[in-house]
Rosetta silent file (secondary structure, phi, psi, omega in degrees, C-alpha in Angstrom):
SEQUENCE: MADIRFDGKVAIVTGAGGGLGEQHAKELARRGAKVVVNDLGGSVDGTGGSSQAAQRVVSEIKAAGGAAIANGASVTDDAGVAAMIKQTMDEWGRIDIIIANAGILRDKSFSKMEIKDFEAVMAVHVMGTVKPVKAAWEIMKEQNYGRIVVTTSSTGLYGNFGQSNYGAAKLALVGFINTMKIEGAKNNIRFNAICPVAATRMTEGLMPPAMLEKLRPDYVTPGVIHLVSEEAPTGAVLTAGAGVFSLARIYETEGVYLGEGGLSAEEVRDSWDKIADPAGQQAYQAGGEQGAKLFRRMTAG
SCORE:     score description
SCORE:     0.000 S_00000001
   1 L     0.000  157.218 -178.172   57.922   72.117   14.288 S_00000001
   2 L   -70.310  154.408  175.618   61.573   71.133   14.575 S_00000001
   3 L   -64.501  150.849  175.131   62.668   68.098   16.567 S_00000001
   4 L   -75.938  124.896 -179.420   63.794   68.678   20.135 S_00000001
   5 L  -127.884  157.693  179.939   67.588   68.597   20.226 S_00000001
   6 L  -130.111   30.152  178.802   70.217   68.992   22.949 S_00000001
   7 L   -59.934  130.267 -179.097   73.360   69.563   20.894 S_00000001
   8 L    84.208   -6.549 -179.704   75.938   71.353   23.039 S_00000001
   9 L   -94.310  151.039  179.078   73.958   70.686   26.228 S_00000001
  10 E  -120.651  129.819 -176.112   75.230   68.700   29.212 S_00000001
  11 E  -123.908  141.568  169.704   72.875   66.643   31.365 S_00000001
  12 E  -110.756  126.381  176.378   73.226   64.844   34.691 S_00000001
  13 E  -120.616  116.505  179.292   70.760   62.009   35.274 S_00000001
  14 E   -88.357  152.387 -176.626   70.791   60.434   38.726 S_00000001
  15 L    62.358   36.747 -171.664   69.694   56.851   39.235 S_00000001
  16 L   -97.984   13.764  179.536   70.412   56.266   35.544 S_00000001
  17 L   -81.020   -2.318 -179.769   71.799   52.737   35.814 S_00000001
  18 L  -176.473  175.940  173.008   68.421   51.201   34.984 S_00000001
  19 H    56.800 -137.452 -177.013   64.691   51.796   34.671 S_00000001
  20 H   -61.033  -46.709 -177.164   63.447   55.305   34.094 S_00000001
  21 H   -60.066  -39.415  177.769   66.810   57.004   34.535 S_00000001
  22 H   -61.399  -44.789 -179.951   68.445   54.791   31.943 S_00000001
  23 H   -64.492  -41.238  178.437   65.767   55.618   29.392 S_00000001
  24 H   -60.894  -46.536 -177.358   66.044   59.356   30.122 S_00000001
  25 H   -62.922  -44.552 -178.283   69.839   59.267   29.749 S_00000001
  26 H   -65.973  -38.716 -178.826   69.781   57.309   26.496 S_00000001
  27 H   -72.113  -37.112  174.691   67.157   59.525   24.887 S_00000001
  28 H   -60.355  -45.382  179.883   69.008   62.690   25.869 S_00000001
  29 H   -64.161  -39.903  179.405   72.190   61.263   24.338 S_00000001
  30 H   -61.810  -29.632 -179.589   70.308   60.202   21.193 S_00000001
  31 L   -95.270   13.890  170.039   69.161   63.798   20.816 S_00000001
  32 L   105.746   -6.693 -179.026   72.682   65.194   21.114 S_00000001
  33 L   -75.689  150.961  167.357   73.262   65.807   24.818 S_00000001
  34 E   -90.834  129.529 -166.732   76.422   64.851   26.648 S_00000001
  35 E  -123.456  132.077  169.163   75.247   62.798   29.616 S_00000001
  36 E   -94.197  115.743 -179.937   76.573   62.028   33.076 S_00000001
  37 E   -93.696  100.655 -179.207   75.110   58.647   34.048 S_00000001
  38 E   -98.369  130.428  173.738   74.986   58.680   37.835 S_00000001
  39 L  -162.082  126.564  176.916   74.085   55.554   39.746 S_00000001
  40 L   -69.492  -27.765 -179.829   75.228   54.233   43.115 S_00000001
  41 L    78.019   23.397 -179.875   74.282   50.750   41.999 S_00000001
  42 L   -84.714  179.626  177.388   72.606   49.837   45.263 S_00000001
  43 L   -79.144  177.301 -177.681   69.586   47.652   45.920 S_00000001
  44 L   -59.751  -32.518 -179.450   66.007   48.917   45.945 S_00000001
  45 L   -87.203    4.154  174.572   66.261   49.701   49.664 S_00000001
  46 L    93.724    0.289 -179.417   69.447   51.709   49.126 S_00000001
  47 L   -89.272  156.211  178.980   71.966   49.219   50.501 S_00000001
  48 L    78.170 -174.248 -179.816   75.101   48.120   48.689 S_00000001
  49 L   176.321  144.040  178.932   76.697   49.724   45.659 S_00000001
  50 L  -162.184  144.517 -179.396   78.400   48.974   42.345 S_00000001
  51 L   -89.718    0.165 -174.479   79.457   51.026   39.325 S_00000001
  52 H   -62.127  -40.872 -176.858   78.569   48.271   36.839 S_00000001
  53 H   -62.890  -47.875  179.566   75.072   49.571   36.059 S_00000001
  54 H   -63.795  -41.265 -179.980   76.242   53.090   35.197 S_00000001
  55 H   -63.426  -38.065  178.265   79.176   51.764   33.165 S_00000001
  56 H   -62.330  -45.624 -179.729   76.850   49.518   31.162 S_00000001
  57 H   -63.549  -41.980  178.092   74.574   52.419   30.245 S_00000001
  58 H   -60.609  -43.980  179.693   77.563   54.571   29.269 S_00000001
  59 H   -60.542  -40.377 -179.661   78.901   51.781   27.066 S_00000001
  60 H   -69.826  -37.356  176.441   75.551   51.448   25.318 S_00000001
  61 H   -64.119  -45.189 -179.678   75.283   55.200   24.766 S_00000001
  62 H   -65.451  -38.419  179.070   78.781   55.324   23.292 S_00000001
  63 H   -62.975  -27.979  178.692   78.089   52.288   21.091 S_00000001
  64 L   -87.817    3.446  177.421   75.117   54.197   19.663 S_00000001
  65 L    95.228    7.344 -179.327   77.367   57.171   18.876 S_00000001
  66 L   -92.999  177.177  179.942   76.565   59.298   21.923 S_00000001
  67 E  -116.988  127.035 -178.417   78.744   60.944   24.558 S_00000001
  68 E  -157.942  153.084  171.826   78.528   59.871   28.202 S_00000001
  69 E  -132.993  153.661 -178.619   80.557   59.371   31.351 S_00000001
  70 E   -98.266  149.134  174.891   79.730   57.304   34.423 S_00000001
  71 E  -143.387  131.524 -176.102   79.542   58.495   38.012 S_00000001
  72 L  -108.562   19.196 -176.767   78.951   56.286   41.042 S_00000001
  73 L   -71.279  146.857  168.296   78.414   58.882   43.763 S_00000001
  74 L   -75.671  133.881 -179.594   75.610   58.636   46.267 S_00000001
  75 L   -71.470   -7.519  177.215   73.334   61.644   45.832 S_00000001
  76 L   -92.683   -8.427 -174.570   73.163   61.926   49.627 S_00000001
  77 L   -97.027  117.852 -176.959   76.940   62.363   50.019 S_00000001
  78 H   -57.358  -47.852 -178.355   78.143   65.966   49.952 S_00000001
  79 H   -65.537  -39.864  179.235   81.665   65.114   48.849 S_00000001
  80 H   -64.908  -41.480  178.256   80.412   62.676   46.219 S_00000001
  81 H   -65.143  -43.425  178.677   77.990   65.211   44.770 S_00000001
  82 H   -60.774  -40.599  179.098   80.699   67.902   44.694 S_00000001
  83 H   -66.575  -35.756  177.772   83.015   65.479   42.904 S_00000001
  84 H   -64.285  -43.204  178.491   80.293   64.672   40.361 S_00000001
  85 H   -64.110  -42.561  178.447   79.816   68.352   39.571 S_00000001
  86 H   -63.670  -43.437  178.078   83.585   68.819   39.263 S_00000001
  87 H   -57.640  -42.970 -179.353   83.869   65.750   37.028 S_00000001
  88 H   -65.314  -46.069 -179.180   81.164   67.170   34.762 S_00000001
  89 H   -67.171  -39.198  178.059   82.723   70.614   34.571 S_00000001
  90 H   -63.975  -36.106 -176.791   86.214   69.207   33.974 S_00000001
  91 H   -78.756  -44.228 -169.785   84.881   67.019   31.167 S_00000001
  92 H  -131.314   -8.731  169.903   82.478   69.385   29.413 S_00000001
  93 L    78.453    5.797  177.449   82.584   72.808   31.095 S_00000001
  94 L  -161.920  164.342  175.001   78.871   73.351   31.705 S_00000001
  95 L  -139.158  116.011 -176.354   75.731   71.824   33.231 S_00000001
  96 L  -105.527  -30.380 -170.848   72.413   72.506   31.533 S_00000001
  97 E  -136.448  135.542  167.992   70.116   69.758   32.761 S_00000001
  98 E  -127.383  124.032  171.566   69.622   67.793   35.961 S_00000001
  99 E  -111.328  108.493 -177.286   67.106   64.968   36.093 S_00000001
 100 E   -88.680   98.959 -173.456   66.826   63.858   39.737 S_00000001
 101 L  -116.005  -16.596 -175.539   65.629   60.294   39.395 S_00000001
 102 L   -60.470  139.727  179.250   67.521   58.379   42.095 S_00000001
 103 L  -164.902  163.047  175.830   65.317   56.778   44.731 S_00000001
 104 L  -135.816  165.770  175.306   64.823   53.922   47.163 S_00000001
 105 L  -126.627  138.684  168.833   61.884   52.166   48.793 S_00000001
 106 L  -140.734   73.050 -172.278   61.443   50.963   52.353 S_00000001
 107 L   -77.915  127.753  173.065   57.755   50.152   52.417 S_00000001
 108 L  -160.341  154.977  172.036   56.074   49.274   55.715 S_00000001
 109 L   -62.612  155.583 -176.322   52.928   50.303   57.525 S_00000001
 110 L   -60.605  -32.236  178.567   53.583   53.260   59.809 S_00000001
 111 L   -62.684  -36.562 -176.344   53.185   51.007   62.864 S_00000001
 112 L   -93.925  -13.555 -176.397   56.012   48.762   61.671 S_00000001
 113 L   -74.793  134.412  174.482   58.220   51.418   60.119 S_00000001
 114 L   -90.676  153.799 -179.894   61.320   52.458   62.014 S_00000001
 115 H   -57.223  -35.728 -179.974   62.473   56.068   62.032 S_00000001
 116 H   -62.162  -31.286  176.488   65.658   55.021   60.251 S_00000001
 117 H   -69.440  -36.862  177.492   63.501   53.816   57.326 S_00000001
 118 H   -67.445  -47.098 -177.401   61.786   57.193   57.169 S_00000001
 119 H   -64.332  -38.801 -178.747   65.058   59.100   57.367 S_00000001
 120 H   -64.501  -43.670 -179.719   66.744   56.984   54.694 S_00000001
 121 H   -67.765  -41.917  176.522   63.955   57.525   52.169 S_00000001
 122 H   -61.855  -39.923 -177.907   63.782   61.256   52.895 S_00000001
 123 H   -62.317  -45.354 -176.900   67.564   61.521   52.535 S_00000001
 124 H   -73.206  -48.598 -174.215   67.692   59.929   49.085 S_00000001
 125 H   -74.619  -45.076 -176.279   64.582   61.450   47.543 S_00000001
 126 H   -85.222  -64.073 -177.979   64.637   64.929   49.060 S_00000001
 127 H   -68.479  -27.393  176.226   68.250   65.725   49.908 S_00000001
 128 H   -71.445  -13.584  169.453   69.418   63.536   47.026 S_00000001
 129 H   -92.441  -46.306 -175.944   67.563   65.960   44.770 S_00000001
 130 H   -63.841  -42.256 -173.934   68.450   69.162   46.595 S_00000001
 131 H   -63.219  -47.885  175.397   72.194   68.478   46.864 S_00000001
 132 H   -63.165  -37.986  178.500   72.972   68.110   43.138 S_00000001
 133 H   -64.454  -44.713  178.621   70.769   71.101   42.325 S_00000001
 134 H   -61.555  -41.557 -177.536   72.473   73.212   44.988 S_00000001
 135 H   -66.464  -28.159 -179.364   75.926   72.145   43.788 S_00000001
 136 H   -99.971   -1.517 -170.135   75.103   73.187   40.199 S_00000001
 137 H   -59.792  -50.755 -177.429   73.005   76.241   41.073 S_00000001
 138 H   -67.250  -31.650  176.393   75.607   78.985   40.634 S_00000001
 139 H   -62.382  -46.680 -179.856   76.832   77.373   37.415 S_00000001
 140 H   -66.642  -38.554  177.530   73.344   77.523   35.953 S_00000001
 141 H   -62.799  -42.133  179.388   72.810   81.073   37.152 S_00000001
 142 H   -63.634  -37.337  178.171   76.069   82.145   35.515 S_00000001
 143 H   -73.879  -19.524 -168.868   74.989   80.476   32.275 S_00000001
 144 L    56.250   42.745  178.508   71.503   82.000   32.511 S_00000001
 145 L  -164.504  133.945  173.589   70.194   78.577   31.621 S_00000001
 146 E  -170.348  145.020  175.855   69.041   75.485   33.441 S_00000001
 147 E  -133.692  120.612 -175.653   66.409   72.778   33.204 S_00000001
 148 E  -127.177  130.110  175.351   65.692   70.645   36.262 S_00000001
 149 E  -120.964  125.969  173.151   63.233   67.787   36.610 S_00000001
 150 E  -101.603  161.566 -177.741   62.467   66.163   39.952 S_00000001
 151 E  -112.602  111.539  177.142   60.637   62.865   40.298 S_00000001
 152 L  -101.604 -165.891 -175.632   57.460   62.850   42.352 S_00000001
 153 L  -156.633  154.975  173.658   54.844   60.109   42.718 S_00000001
 154 H   -61.907  -25.744  175.836   51.122   59.516   42.983 S_00000001
 155 H   -63.221  -39.507  177.003   51.902   58.339   46.519 S_00000001
 156 H   -71.006  -39.563 -177.690   53.024   61.867   47.351 S_00000001
 157 H   -74.749  -36.416 -169.447   50.120   63.504   45.561 S_00000001
 158 H  -131.691  -16.692  178.206   47.365   61.168   46.736 S_00000001
 159 L   100.391  154.286  177.084   48.696   58.576   49.214 S_00000001
 160 L  -162.850  132.641 -176.598   49.316   54.841   49.263 S_00000001
 161 L   -57.889  137.033  175.520   49.226   52.364   52.134 S_00000001
 162 L    81.792    8.800 -177.015   52.619   51.460   53.553 S_00000001
 163 L  -131.215   42.210  179.878   54.465   54.377   51.980 S_00000001
 164 H   -61.626  -37.713  179.208   54.267   57.233   54.470 S_00000001
 165 H   -68.183  -46.954 -179.379   58.016   57.854   54.126 S_00000001
 166 H   -64.430  -43.145  179.721   57.966   57.725   50.330 S_00000001
 167 H   -63.999  -42.349  178.523   54.844   59.873   50.096 S_00000001
 168 H   -61.773  -42.323 -179.312   56.250   62.541   52.411 S_00000001
 169 H   -66.269  -43.034 -175.321   59.454   62.680   50.381 S_00000001
 170 H   -70.212  -35.315  176.979   57.729   62.828   47.025 S_00000001
 171 H   -74.863  -29.157  175.375   55.346   65.636   47.938 S_00000001
 172 H   -57.643  -34.646 -179.456   58.265   67.560   49.482 S_00000001
 173 H   -68.727  -31.160  174.676   59.776   67.700   46.001 S_00000001
 174 H   -66.505  -42.051  175.007   56.669   69.438   44.663 S_00000001
 175 H   -60.034  -37.700  178.816   57.092   72.026   47.405 S_00000001
 176 H   -61.330  -50.788 -176.970   60.730   72.390   46.372 S_00000001
 177 H   -70.409  -25.940  179.747   59.979   73.169   42.721 S_00000001
 178 H   -61.866  -35.467  176.167   57.131   75.512   43.658 S_00000001
 179 H   -85.178  -40.548 -175.751   59.646   77.895   45.202 S_00000001
 180 H   -67.559  -27.014  176.461   62.566   77.171   42.894 S_00000001
 181 H   -63.643  -31.148  179.387   60.518   77.993   39.783 S_00000001
 182 H   -76.455  -46.720 -178.264   60.197   81.502   41.243 S_00000001
 183 H   -68.673  -28.186 -177.612   63.836   81.861   42.264 S_00000001
 184 H   -88.474  -10.572 -170.519   65.114   80.492   38.953 S_00000001
 185 H   -58.821  -43.277 -174.862   62.916   82.531   36.637 S_00000001
 186 H   -69.380  -17.168  178.207   65.223   85.543   36.201 S_00000001
 187 H  -109.899   19.821  177.208   68.085   83.261   35.138 S_00000001
 188 L    56.071   41.051  175.134   66.036   81.109   32.751 S_00000001
 189 E  -109.840  118.427 -173.917   66.204   78.106   35.078 S_00000001
 190 E  -112.165  137.752 -177.204   63.008   76.082   34.894 S_00000001
 191 E  -118.200  131.199  176.310   61.837   73.484   37.376 S_00000001
 192 E  -141.615  166.578  177.793   59.310   70.738   36.714 S_00000001
 193 E  -125.115  141.642  170.999   58.269   67.396   38.183 S_00000001
 194 E  -106.899  135.214  178.099   57.526   64.101   36.507 S_00000001
 195 E  -117.407   89.656 -171.000   55.046   61.773   38.196 S_00000001
 196 E   -90.006  150.430  164.996   55.659   58.421   36.480 S_00000001
 197 L  -121.515  108.513 -172.331   53.801   55.139   36.485 S_00000001
 198 L  -149.562  154.871  177.132   56.282   52.657   35.061 S_00000001
 199 L   -83.109  104.908  176.354   57.518   49.101   35.287 S_00000001
 200 L  -131.758 -178.647  179.408   60.839   49.283   37.110 S_00000001
 201 L   -66.195  -17.981  176.023   62.494   47.146   39.749 S_00000001
 202 L   -75.038  -23.503 -175.276   60.579   49.227   42.312 S_00000001
 203 L  -117.153   -1.412 -170.661   57.235   48.109   40.860 S_00000001
 204 L   -62.365  -26.398 -179.564   57.964   44.710   39.302 S_00000001
 205 L   -92.520    3.869 -173.287   56.406   42.775   42.178 S_00000001
 206 L  -101.629  -15.971 -174.805   53.254   44.876   42.344 S_00000001
 207 L  -137.854  156.729  176.625   51.590   44.158   38.982 S_00000001
 208 L   -69.128  156.055 -177.674   51.120   41.217   36.571 S_00000001
 209 H   -54.637  -38.899 -178.884   53.539   40.952   33.598 S_00000001
 210 H   -62.514  -37.586  177.973   50.897   41.980   31.034 S_00000001
 211 H   -71.948  -40.320 -179.847   50.300   45.242   32.883 S_00000001
 212 H   -60.800  -35.291  179.419   54.014   45.884   33.364 S_00000001
 213 H   -64.083  -33.261  178.103   54.544   45.610   29.597 S_00000001
 214 H   -76.532  -12.118 -177.038   52.072   48.456   29.065 S_00000001
 215 L  -112.440   40.764 -179.504   53.994   50.548   31.616 S_00000001
 216 L   -60.973  140.985 -179.274   57.410   50.490   29.985 S_00000001
 217 H   -57.266  -33.317 -177.649   59.777   53.189   31.296 S_00000001
 218 H   -70.078   -9.660  173.669   60.401   54.524   27.802 S_00000001
 219 H   -77.927  -15.806  177.468   56.736   55.542   27.651 S_00000001
 220 L   -88.819  -34.851 -170.966   57.473   58.142   30.369 S_00000001
 221 H   -55.348  -38.171  179.232   60.669   59.543   28.860 S_00000001
 222 H   -56.072  -36.140  176.784   59.053   61.685   26.103 S_00000001
 223 H   -65.660  -40.714  178.807   57.415   63.789   28.804 S_00000001
 224 H   -64.766  -41.702  179.624   60.718   64.247   30.607 S_00000001
 225 H   -58.909  -41.923  176.762   62.453   65.242   27.381 S_00000001
 226 H   -64.167  -40.360 -176.495   59.929   68.026   26.871 S_00000001
 227 H   -68.376  -16.892  177.238   60.328   69.188   30.484 S_00000001
 228 L  -110.847   10.623  179.678   64.089   69.677   30.018 S_00000001
 229 L   -83.971  171.627  178.825   63.911   71.226   26.554 S_00000001
 230 L   -63.215  -30.167 -177.998   64.365   74.902   25.743 S_00000001
 231 L   -89.494   10.951 -174.568   60.576   75.233   25.341 S_00000001
 232 L   -59.096  147.634  168.958   59.854   73.645   28.723 S_00000001
 233 L   -73.224 -172.612  171.073   57.180   75.045   31.029 S_00000001
 234 L  -142.142  141.047 -178.894   58.065   75.731   34.642 S_00000001
 235 L    81.149   12.593 -178.618   56.352   74.564   37.805 S_00000001
 236 L   -86.658  145.016  169.785   54.478   71.747   36.059 S_00000001
 237 E  -113.593  101.903 -174.837   53.749   68.363   37.613 S_00000001
 238 E   -97.576  119.992  175.621   53.415   66.064   34.620 S_00000001
 239 E   -91.854  142.264 -174.201   51.947   62.614   35.189 S_00000001
 240 E  -151.179  136.949  176.353   52.973   59.971   32.672 S_00000001
 241 E   176.108  137.690  176.624   52.426   56.274   32.114 S_00000001
 242 L    57.699   27.951  179.870   51.328   53.852   29.377 S_00000001
 243 L    83.875    5.491  178.723   51.332   56.706   26.858 S_00000001
 244 E  -103.142  132.131  179.132   48.951   58.859   28.930 S_00000001
 245 E  -127.384  137.077  178.066   50.059   62.359   29.963 S_00000001
 246 E  -154.521  166.866  178.007   48.236   64.812   32.232 S_00000001
 247 E  -105.134  136.170  172.822   48.913   67.663   34.661 S_00000001
 248 L  -101.921  134.810 -179.592   48.435   67.403   38.408 S_00000001
 249 L  -136.569  154.277  172.336   47.574   70.612   40.242 S_00000001
 250 L   -97.873  121.315 -179.231   46.729   71.705   43.776 S_00000001
 251 L  -107.188  148.433  175.072   43.451   73.610   43.806 S_00000001
 252 E  -123.551  132.021  179.999   42.046   75.884   46.508 S_00000001
 253 L   -73.163  163.506  176.327   38.349   76.615   46.829 S_00000001
 254 L   -65.535  -33.358  178.137   36.970   80.121   47.116 S_00000001
 255 L    73.917 -165.201 -176.982   35.790   79.298   50.631 S_00000001
 256 L  -142.390  141.919  177.562   33.554   81.445   52.773 S_00000001
 257 L   -91.878  120.472 -176.890   34.085   84.535   54.922 S_00000001
 258 L  -103.578    5.573 -179.826   32.708   83.919   58.423 S_00000001
 259 L    85.151  173.754 -175.598   33.624   87.269   59.961 S_00000001
 260 L  -112.590  -14.692 -178.278   36.109   88.032   62.730 S_00000001
 261 L   -99.693  128.144  175.915   33.913   88.408   65.794 S_00000001
 262 L    70.311   27.171  178.530   32.761   85.380   67.736 S_00000001
 263 L   -61.984  143.334  179.807   34.254   82.811   65.393 S_00000001
 264 L  -143.994  160.733  175.661   33.732   79.248   66.536 S_00000001
 265 H   -61.476  -31.913  179.973   34.472   75.690   65.489 S_00000001
 266 H   -65.255  -36.386  177.252   30.736   75.175   65.123 S_00000001
 267 H   -63.733  -41.390  177.282   30.574   77.901   62.461 S_00000001
 268 H   -62.347  -46.281  178.874   33.324   76.142   60.522 S_00000001
 269 H   -58.298  -47.419 -174.923   31.480   72.825   60.865 S_00000001
 270 H   -72.542  -16.822 -179.731   28.150   74.282   59.780 S_00000001
 271 L  -102.849   10.535 -170.660   29.755   76.048   56.794 S_00000001
 272 H   -59.460  -38.575 -179.731   31.698   73.031   55.597 S_00000001
 273 H   -62.731  -37.972  177.778   29.695   72.549   52.406 S_00000001
 274 H   -71.027  -38.967  178.672   30.397   76.151   51.382 S_00000001
 275 H   -61.533  -38.515 -175.633   34.076   75.835   52.338 S_00000001
 276 H   -89.158   -3.990 -176.892   34.384   72.710   50.196 S_00000001
 277 L   -60.008  121.722 -177.138   32.344   73.992   47.221 S_00000001
 278 L   -76.631   -8.190 -179.052   34.558   73.559   44.117 S_00000001
 279 L   -59.952  124.236  178.221   32.883   76.382   42.192 S_00000001
 280 L    81.657    6.348 -178.884   35.522   78.988   41.367 S_00000001
 281 L   -63.945  153.836 -175.738   38.446   76.989   42.758 S_00000001
 282 E  -136.317  154.179  171.339   41.887   77.955   41.471 S_00000001
 283 L  -102.410  106.728 -176.673   45.396   76.550   41.140 S_00000001
 284 L   -76.758  151.609 -179.686   47.680   79.286   42.473 S_00000001
 285 L  -100.384   -9.778  177.759   51.134   79.922   41.057 S_00000001
 286 L  -159.455  154.825 -175.768   52.644   81.426   44.218 S_00000001
 287 H   -59.969  -31.193 -179.399   51.818   81.565   47.916 S_00000001
 288 H   -63.211  -23.389  179.478   50.991   85.259   47.797 S_00000001
 289 H   -68.386  -31.176  175.330   47.970   84.531   45.626 S_00000001
 290 H   -66.068  -44.802  178.284   46.371   82.702   48.540 S_00000001
 291 H   -60.306  -39.939  179.086   46.903   85.716   50.787 S_00000001
 292 H   -62.881  -38.220  177.742   45.380   87.988   48.157 S_00000001
 293 H   -62.906  -42.697 -179.758   42.296   85.751   48.068 S_00000001
 294 H   -59.331  -45.623 -179.021   41.912   85.962   51.856 S_00000001
 295 H   -69.646  -34.471  177.163   41.982   89.749   51.820 S_00000001
 296 H   -64.456  -45.195  179.426   39.610   89.879   48.851 S_00000001
 297 H   -66.025  -37.652  179.415   37.090   87.651   50.600 S_00000001
 298 H   -64.086  -44.526 -179.640   37.449   89.614   53.833 S_00000001
 299 H   -65.399  -41.877  178.956   36.875   92.918   52.050 S_00000001
 300 H   -65.062  -34.363 -179.954   33.889   91.577   50.146 S_00000001
 301 L   -70.563    0.000    0.000   32.496   90.187   53.400 S_00000001
């Protein structure tokens, strides 16, 4: 099969001043895309800001023969996001790809976490994904083309101590793409999520150097490139790290019909093994499929 190319396509990559975002931006440019390198240049906890990181990546892309421009807007700032979209359209006249990679960490146990820490993480990860997508939405609909990748995490899918804010934000993004894959389908706009395990400044203090070397960010990027290609799936949650790729799905068991008269908590308790039985479980593609299952089980019962 032919190589994946992005000639004539325009991509916005947020949080692209380093780590995963930098690798995504460089590989898109290497494959022909024109790339907006967005990065606020703040610290891991979201404080501060500098345009140096984005400018460095742009310089390296251009030195390699690619096309790129830098943008230093915060993805949480409405005016900044609007200006980024305008800058992109003024420069290249279209937007085909958004990779929402920007993120921060404010890790603490829930007892020690302040509400402001929760709100800050939700703002960057959730609204910092939604705002650029919303700002480019009508452009993509008019083009009848769009590829969007959000960045989720195993913390959102499965949990991790001290990251209640991060986990809530990351699973919210899966909920976002689950609906947007449906709304975007008629205009050929596809939504997917990447769930990376990679050595970045967010993880550098969590693992020994030998392990971090096996988790290089560029080992995740091939999965992202596929998810924003013309042949991309939609609604996928692709996990990636150390050269391993897999799909994460939410499954629902067949359950048990307990009737409608005289239902009690004790019946639920006593039927728990049947409720939890994985035989016949399914990964639904839309919420209505769950409702259809309920009515099917009720009718059969």
